[in-house]
Backbone bond lengths (Angstrom), bond angles and torsions (degrees), N, CA, C in turn:
res aa  C-N    CA-C-N  psi(-1)  N-CA   C-N-CA  omega(-1)  CA-C   N-CA-C  phi
1 X - - - 1.481 - - 1.510 108.10 -
2 X 1.354 113.65 127.68 1.452 119.55 -179.27 1.511 113.94 -80.28
3 X 1.310 117.42 173.55 1.483 122.69 -175.79 1.554 112.47 -60.08
4 X 1.294 120.17 -47.42 1.455 119.52 179.03 1.569 111.14 -59.52
5 X 1.309 118.78 -42.13 1.369 119.31 176.94 1.547 115.65 -66.16
6 X 1.287 116.69 -32.75 1.469 120.64 174.22 1.513 109.20 -66.87
7 X 1.347 118.84 -40.59 1.444 119.97 177.33 1.550 111.34 -62.39
8 X 1.359 116.04 -36.76 1.428 122.04 -178.50 1.548 107.61 -68.78
9 X 1.308 117.32 -44.69 1.499 119.94 178.07 1.537 111.55 -62.38
10 X 1.313 116.71 -33.35 1.454 119.18 179.70 1.556 111.47 -56.71
11 X 1.290 116.97 -35.63 1.457 119.53 177.21 1.512 113.65 -64.41
12 X 1.331 116.06 -27.88 1.485 118.58 178.30 1.528 109.66 -71.45
13 X 1.359 118.08 -26.78 1.449 120.12 176.98 1.541 111.38 -88.24
14 X 1.292 116.20 -32.07 1.498 119.30 -178.40 1.545 111.90 -76.25
15 X 1.296 120.12 -28.32 1.478 121.67 -179.62 1.525 110.51 -59.57
16 X 1.323 122.15 -50.03 1.447 119.75 176.79 1.495 116.34 -63.94
17 X 1.336 115.61 -28.91 1.459 121.25 176.04 1.530 107.50 -67.18
18 X 1.316 118.24 -41.52 1.435 120.99 175.00 1.493 113.01 -57.05
19 X 1.358 113.74 -47.06 1.478 119.80 179.50 1.561 109.40 -57.31
20 X 1.283 115.84 -49.06 1.493 118.91 -175.58 1.568 109.11 -64.06
21 X 1.351 117.03 -45.37 1.458 118.21 -179.67 1.517 111.15 -65.42
22 X 1.276 118.73 -33.37 1.496 120.20 178.52 1.517 112.20 -64.02
23 X 1.334 116.23 -42.15 1.491 118.65 -175.49 1.526 112.70 -97.20
24 X 1.348 118.69 -3.90 1.492 121.14 179.78 1.520 111.34 -55.15
25 X 1.350 120.27 -42.46 1.461 117.72 179.87 1.542 112.18 -62.05
26 X 1.332 118.48 -34.34 1.469 123.33 178.51 1.501 111.07 -67.10
27 X 1.351 115.45 -43.31 1.452 122.66 -174.73 1.503 111.68 -74.18
28 X 1.317 119.20 -35.34 1.476 122.47 -172.30 1.534 112.46 -109.45
29 X 1.329 119.32 -17.00 1.431 120.47 -174.44 1.496 112.86 82.13
30 X 1.315 117.25 -0.51 1.462 123.43 -176.53 1.530 109.40 -84.93
31 X 1.329 118.88 116.71 1.458 122.21 -174.60 1.550 106.78 -120.77
32 X 1.330 117.60 56.65 1.453 122.37 177.84 1.525 110.83 -81.89
33 X 1.303 116.51 136.53 1.483 119.84 176.35 1.483 111.58 -57.57
34 X 1.333 117.19 -28.22 1.469 119.07 179.84 1.531 111.44 -60.56
35 X 1.305 116.50 -35.50 1.453 119.89 177.59 1.563 114.73 -62.25
36 X 1.352 112.05 -36.85 1.497 117.05 174.31 1.485 111.15 -64.51
37 X 1.282 116.37 -44.66 1.477 119.66 179.11 1.475 112.48 -64.51
38 X 1.343 116.62 -39.63 1.481 121.96 179.00 1.572 107.78 -65.78
39 X 1.313 117.42 -39.95 1.475 120.92 175.57 1.474 110.72 -59.72
40 X 1.357 117.86 -48.12 1.395 124.41 177.46 1.539 113.31 -56.82
41 X 1.338 113.44 -43.73 1.506 120.40 179.45 1.483 108.45 -62.12
42 X 1.304 121.62 -44.81 1.456 124.01 -179.15 1.515 109.68 -64.50
43 X 1.310 115.55 -42.11 1.480 119.84 173.96 1.515 114.08 -56.42
44 X 1.346 115.51 -47.87 1.489 121.88 -177.98 1.547 107.07 -65.78
45 X 1.330 119.53 -40.63 1.461 121.14 177.82 1.509 110.95 -60.50
46 X 1.322 117.34 -42.21 1.413 119.46 -179.19 1.535 110.08 -63.51
47 X 1.313 116.44 -47.18 1.495 119.52 -177.70 1.509 111.24 -68.48
48 X 1.315 118.24 -38.63 1.469 120.35 -179.02 1.578 108.09 -67.05
49 X 1.314 117.80 -39.21 1.438 120.16 176.90 1.528 111.21 -64.44
50 X 1.285 117.78 -32.68 1.464 122.44 177.65 1.537 108.43 -69.73
51 X 1.318 118.81 -43.87 1.417 122.11 178.68 1.555 110.36 -65.44
52 X 1.332 119.75 -44.60 1.448 122.35 -174.31 1.521 115.44 -76.28
53 X 1.329 118.79 -31.07 1.456 118.09 -175.12 1.571 111.51 -65.35
54 X 1.274 114.94 -45.67 1.492 119.15 178.18 1.531 111.11 -67.62
55 X 1.382 116.27 -41.34 1.456 116.29 -178.10 1.485 110.96 -65.62
56 X 1.366 119.21 -43.59 1.480 120.73 179.80 1.523 110.75 -66.46
57 X 1.328 116.79 -38.85 1.474 117.90 -178.01 1.491 111.51 -63.75
58 X 1.391 116.87 -43.55 1.466 120.19 -179.63 1.532 111.59 -72.53
59 X 1.292 115.76 -42.20 1.514 119.58 -176.06 1.444 112.82 -64.49
60 X 1.334 118.77 -39.03 1.459 124.11 -174.00 1.487 111.96 -107.27
61 X 1.346 119.26 17.61 1.456 123.25 -179.88 1.508 112.60 52.28
62 X 1.320 117.58 48.22 1.438 121.76 -177.54 1.582 110.54 -113.53
63 X 1.310 115.20 19.28 1.403 120.68 177.79 1.530 112.82 -66.76
64 X 1.359 118.74 126.72 1.438 122.44 -178.29 1.548 109.87 -123.90
65 X 1.279 115.26 162.83 1.477 118.74 175.37 1.543 109.58 -65.62
66 X 1.312 118.82 -37.60 1.430 123.16 176.01 1.559 109.66 -58.11
67 X 1.287 117.08 -49.62 1.449 124.50 179.13 1.528 113.63 -58.24
68 X 1.365 115.04 -39.00 1.454 120.63 179.61 1.541 110.44 -65.10
69 X 1.251 118.57 -29.07 1.459 122.97 -179.54 1.540 111.10 -90.97
70 X 1.372 114.07 -43.73 1.493 121.75 -175.11 1.535 112.35 -68.32
71 X 1.289 117.42 -37.38 1.478 121.08 -176.29 1.506 112.30 -61.25
72 X 1.375 116.97 -55.13 1.516 116.14 177.72 1.518 112.68 -61.87
73 X 1.325 117.28 -34.02 1.509 121.68 -179.03 1.510 105.83 -64.98
74 X 1.322 118.83 -46.84 1.487 121.71 -179.12 1.489 111.91 -65.63
75 X 1.342 117.19 -34.01 1.479 121.48 176.31 1.524 109.67 -63.64
76 X 1.321 117.49 -45.41 1.454 121.99 -178.72 1.503 110.66 -64.29
77 X 1.327 117.23 -45.08 1.453 121.96 179.57 1.565 110.15 -58.75
78 X 1.360 115.14 -47.87 1.481 116.26 -176.29 1.507 110.48 -68.83
79 X 1.339 117.11 -42.99 1.492 120.07 -175.42 1.541 108.93 -67.13
80 X 1.316 115.40 -42.27 1.488 117.58 -177.68 1.566 109.62 -66.79
81 X 1.385 115.47 -31.43 1.485 117.85 177.39 1.517 108.25 -63.93
82 X 1.330 117.13 -45.88 1.506 117.89 177.31 1.510 110.90 -56.76
83 X 1.272 115.74 -48.84 1.512 117.14 -171.09 1.551 110.55 -75.54
84 X 1.335 119.69 -28.02 1.450 120.06 173.81 1.584 107.17 -62.94
85 X 1.321 116.38 -46.36 1.466 119.63 -179.22 1.530 111.20 -59.75
86 X 1.318 116.60 -42.12 1.478 118.57 179.70 1.514 112.32 -71.09
87 X 1.329 117.12 -36.01 1.481 119.35 -179.01 1.535 109.86 -71.83
88 X 1.312 117.30 -41.64 1.467 117.77 -177.40 1.533 113.51 -77.99
89 X 1.297 117.42 -15.05 1.494 118.70 174.99 1.575 107.28 -93.99
90 X 1.316 118.71 2.57 1.451 117.97 175.39 1.515 114.94 83.37
91 X 1.327 118.55 1.94 1.493 120.24 178.54 1.495 112.10 -78.58
92 X 1.312 116.06 -36.09 1.485 120.08 -178.96 1.525 107.30 -107.46
93 X 1.304 119.05 127.15 1.477 119.68 176.88 1.540 109.84 -62.00
94 X 1.319 114.88 145.09 1.460 119.72 -179.01 1.546 112.57 -59.42
95 X 1.331 117.72 -33.31 1.444 118.04 -178.41 1.524 111.04 -67.19
96 X 1.337 117.94 -33.18 1.484 121.06 175.86 1.519 109.14 -68.74
97 X 1.312 115.88 -41.85 1.496 119.20 174.32 1.519 111.76 -56.32
98 X 1.312 117.41 -45.56 1.467 121.04 -179.27 1.519 110.61 -63.53
99 X 1.324 119.95 -40.37 1.448 122.13 177.35 1.509 110.99 -59.45
100 X 1.364 115.48 -44.45 1.430 119.96 -177.67 1.554 108.45 -68.88
101 X 1.287 117.86 -42.73 1.496 121.81 178.90 1.501 110.57 -61.26
102 X 1.334 117.45 -45.22 1.504 118.17 179.58 1.544 110.38 -66.05
103 X 1.284 116.75 -37.32 1.454 119.27 178.05 1.539 110.77 -63.52
104 X 1.313 116.13 -43.86 1.499 118.97 -179.40 1.544 110.99 -67.17
105 X 1.315 116.95 -41.60 1.460 119.53 176.76 1.522 112.56 -64.67
106 X 1.331 115.82 -37.22 1.493 119.32 176.87 1.510 112.45 -64.50
107 X 1.333 115.01 -47.27 1.490 117.23 -179.61 1.555 108.98 -66.11
108 X 1.291 118.55 -34.74 1.449 119.45 -179.16 1.534 109.38 -68.46
109 X 1.353 115.75 -39.09 1.466 120.45 178.01 1.526 108.62 -66.01
110 X 1.298 121.31 -42.71 1.484 122.03 179.62 1.544 108.61 -63.97
111 X 1.332 118.75 -41.18 1.470 121.97 179.43 1.549 109.09 -59.65
112 X 1.366 115.29 -43.93 1.466 119.28 -178.74 1.519 110.36 -62.87
113 X 1.326 117.46 -43.63 1.469 119.68 176.55 1.514 112.74 -58.05
114 X 1.330 113.90 -48.69 1.474 118.72 -176.93 1.526 110.19 -63.48
115 X 1.350 116.55 -44.52 1.482 119.37 -178.25 1.543 111.00 -68.03
116 X 1.317 116.55 -31.33 1.459 120.79 176.96 1.481 111.26 -65.21
117 X 1.331 117.32 -29.22 1.480 121.90 178.34 1.515 111.79 -92.36
118 X 1.337 117.19 2.40 1.416 119.38 -179.64 1.562 113.97 80.58
119 X 1.329 115.59 16.39 1.478 116.88 178.40 1.526 108.49 -101.71
120 X 1.336 118.78 125.84 1.440 118.25 -176.84 1.515 112.53 -79.11
121 X 1.297 117.00 149.15 1.443 125.07 174.08 1.474 106.36 -127.62
122 X 1.321 116.46 98.31 1.469 120.61 178.85 1.482 108.80 -121.46
123 X 1.354 114.53 157.26 1.449 118.54 173.31 1.544 110.61 -64.52
124 X 1.315 112.96 139.22 1.466 115.60 171.52 1.503 109.67 -72.37
125 X 1.313 116.82 155.47 1.408 121.03 177.62 1.501 112.93 -59.33
126 X 1.330 116.98 126.26 1.444 123.20 -179.07 1.550 114.45 79.34
127 X 1.281 117.59 3.50 1.489 121.07 179.78 1.532 109.81 -76.33
128 X 1.342 113.58 133.91 1.453 118.22 177.93 1.535 108.68 -105.09
129 X 1.265 118.85 122.59 1.453 122.73 178.97 1.506 109.18 -117.89
130 X 1.292 119.12 71.87 1.416 123.41 179.86 1.511 109.38 68.42
131 X 1.261 117.14 28.35 1.483 123.30 -172.23 1.494 114.41 -79.17
132 X 1.322 115.34 -175.19 1.469 121.96 -173.00 1.562 112.11 -65.01
133 X 1.296 120.23 -29.66 1.444 120.00 -178.50 1.530 112.15 -64.80
134 X 1.332 118.46 -22.79 1.441 121.76 -175.65 1.531 113.62 -94.45
135 X 1.405 115.67 -6.83 1.423 117.01 -179.75 1.546 109.37 -133.35
136 X 1.303 115.09 82.59 1.452 120.04 -174.63 1.504 108.90 -109.22
137 X 1.353 116.51 129.81 1.432 124.12 176.05 1.528 107.52 -86.10
138 X 1.321 116.22 145.94 1.430 120.58 178.22 1.517 108.28 -116.70
139 X 1.363 118.96 93.23 1.438 120.84 -177.40 1.486 114.72 -59.57
140 X 1.341 119.21 -18.96 1.465 121.63 178.16 1.550 112.72 -81.56
141 X 1.326 115.55 -4.71 1.434 120.12 -178.90 1.605 110.16 -61.05
142 X 1.323 117.03 141.83 1.469 118.75 179.59 1.537 113.89 -60.03
143 X 1.336 117.71 -24.76 1.508 119.30 176.61 1.542 110.45 -60.72
144 X 1.339 117.84 -29.76 1.461 119.51 -179.99 1.491 112.65 -66.92
145 X 1.306 115.35 -19.74 1.486 117.73 178.49 1.548 112.87 -93.50
146 X 1.328 115.30 3.39 1.482 118.62 -179.98 1.517 109.06 -104.18
147 X 1.331 117.86 -154.90 1.485 121.54 -168.96 1.454 111.22 -69.36
148 X 1.312 118.69 161.23 1.471 124.31 175.07 1.515 113.79 -56.45
149 X 1.288 116.38 -37.76 1.473 121.89 179.26 1.545 109.82 -63.68
150 X 1.356 117.03 -40.23 1.441 120.32 177.34 1.529 110.70 -67.61
151 X 1.331 116.54 -38.72 1.457 118.83 176.03 1.507 112.79 -61.72
152 X 1.310 116.18 -38.56 1.477 119.17 178.38 1.518 107.50 -68.82
153 X 1.305 119.71 -36.96 1.475 117.23 177.04 1.507 113.05 -66.52
154 X 1.291 117.54 -33.09 1.524 120.99 174.30 1.574 109.04 -61.72
155 X 1.314 113.67 -46.70 1.490 117.63 -179.50 1.532 108.09 -64.45
156 X 1.326 118.35 -40.52 1.439 121.08 179.48 1.498 111.33 -64.49
157 X 1.311 118.54 -38.22 1.440 120.89 176.93 1.542 111.74 -61.92
158 X 1.258 118.52 -44.18 1.461 120.82 176.73 1.485 112.83 -64.13
159 X 1.305 116.63 -36.74 1.491 119.08 179.60 1.516 111.03 -73.33
160 X 1.405 115.74 -31.21 1.457 119.05 -175.17 1.582 109.34 -75.75
161 X 1.290 117.30 -14.48 1.478 118.18 -178.82 1.503 110.13 -69.52
162 X 1.307 118.11 -24.93 1.442 124.50 177.72 1.510 116.43 -53.51
163 X 1.319 119.31 -41.37 1.444 120.49 -179.75 1.518 114.15 -58.45
164 X 1.291 117.44 -32.94 1.499 119.40 178.56 1.501 108.79 -64.50
165 X 1.370 117.41 -43.29 1.441 121.38 177.16 1.555 108.46 -68.33
166 X 1.335 114.25 -37.74 1.472 119.06 -177.58 1.473 111.51 -61.88
167 X 1.344 119.12 -37.75 1.428 124.30 177.91 1.507 109.92 -63.35
168 X 1.349 115.77 -44.76 1.439 120.99 175.96 1.516 111.77 -61.47
169 X 1.328 117.54 -48.96 1.470 119.74 -179.93 1.485 113.09 -67.85
170 X 1.341 116.84 -30.61 1.477 119.13 176.50 1.500 111.90 -65.43
171 X 1.332 116.52 -39.10 1.455 118.10 179.65 1.501 110.22 -71.21
172 X 1.357 117.84 -38.07 1.478 119.74 176.10 1.540 109.69 -66.09
173 X 1.288 118.47 -33.67 1.437 121.45 176.70 1.491 112.89 -63.95
174 X 1.322 117.84 -41.54 1.428 124.03 -179.44 1.574 106.52 -67.69
175 X 1.298 117.16 -42.43 1.467 121.12 178.44 1.528 107.75 -62.17
176 X 1.251 118.34 -40.21 1.514 122.03 -177.18 1.550 107.58 -69.52
177 X 1.328 118.57 -38.18 1.425 122.92 179.73 1.619 108.12 -60.80
178 X 1.287 115.83 -50.83 1.480 120.94 -177.17 1.563 108.96 -68.08
179 X 1.308 117.06 -33.54 1.456 120.23 176.26 1.538 111.16 -63.92
180 X 1.290 115.80 -44.15 1.486 119.23 177.34 1.497 111.97 -64.85
181 X 1.351 117.57 -42.57 1.490 120.34 179.23 1.583 107.67 -63.96
182 X 1.336 116.70 -40.16 1.461 119.77 179.65 1.501 110.45 -63.73
183 X 1.355 118.45 -42.06 1.465 121.05 179.85 1.505 111.55 -62.29
184 X 1.396 114.08 -45.82 1.478 119.79 177.69 1.531 112.00 -60.21
185 X 1.270 117.04 -39.42 1.516 122.20 -178.70 1.541 108.26 -66.77
186 X 1.371 116.85 -41.71 1.471 117.48 177.75 1.481 112.18 -66.37
187 X 1.315 118.07 -41.30 1.441 122.98 176.14 1.525 111.11 -60.34
188 X 1.291 116.86 -43.93 1.475 122.06 179.12 1.561 110.37 -64.06
189 X 1.348 116.87 -44.83 1.428 119.35 178.14 1.533 112.26 -65.44
190 X 1.314 116.18 -37.28 1.468 119.67 177.74 1.531 110.92 -63.70
191 X 1.375 115.70 -40.22 1.457 121.21 -179.98 1.596 109.32 -65.79
192 X 1.300 113.75 -38.59 1.488 116.71 -177.85 1.558 113.08 -71.47
193 X 1.342 113.80 -28.92 1.455 117.74 -176.46 1.548 110.69 -81.87
194 X 1.338 117.16 -21.89 1.490 120.43 -178.58 1.457 114.98 -91.11
């Protein structure tokens, strides 16, 4: 397993850690600011690994079939972990969670269809799909000096910004899907006519 794939797999281990750290104050009654910082650190590690795995794989020609499948899977696991935490703590309305869930399942389904037909679906260079650049926490924010609940709300706000980008990337993904189908149909028609 190469380095980009190891970074991708790390997200599968970090997502449950994020979940436990998020709910640990509720389960134990422990509301230490250190837990919030640790939660933020795990979040940042997840997002940095997401940014680096694709960059390293493309830059050093380390793209693998396993990585093409594992990266989107790890993305969905980590993002759904964030949103489950927010929905179950009452910060994110359930209807918003359902929209995000349906979008993720739809994109995953389209990826599976395309991959089953041998058509690649990869991120374009520089494309942001709900990625780390769109959800930045500001530790210097005054909310970080207030109660743990307010700190969790700040973290929730940064995580909730992703759906706005997700809606944009979802529409570009559907456009890309139909563009690929259209290209294949034109190629097929050209082959039939010759």
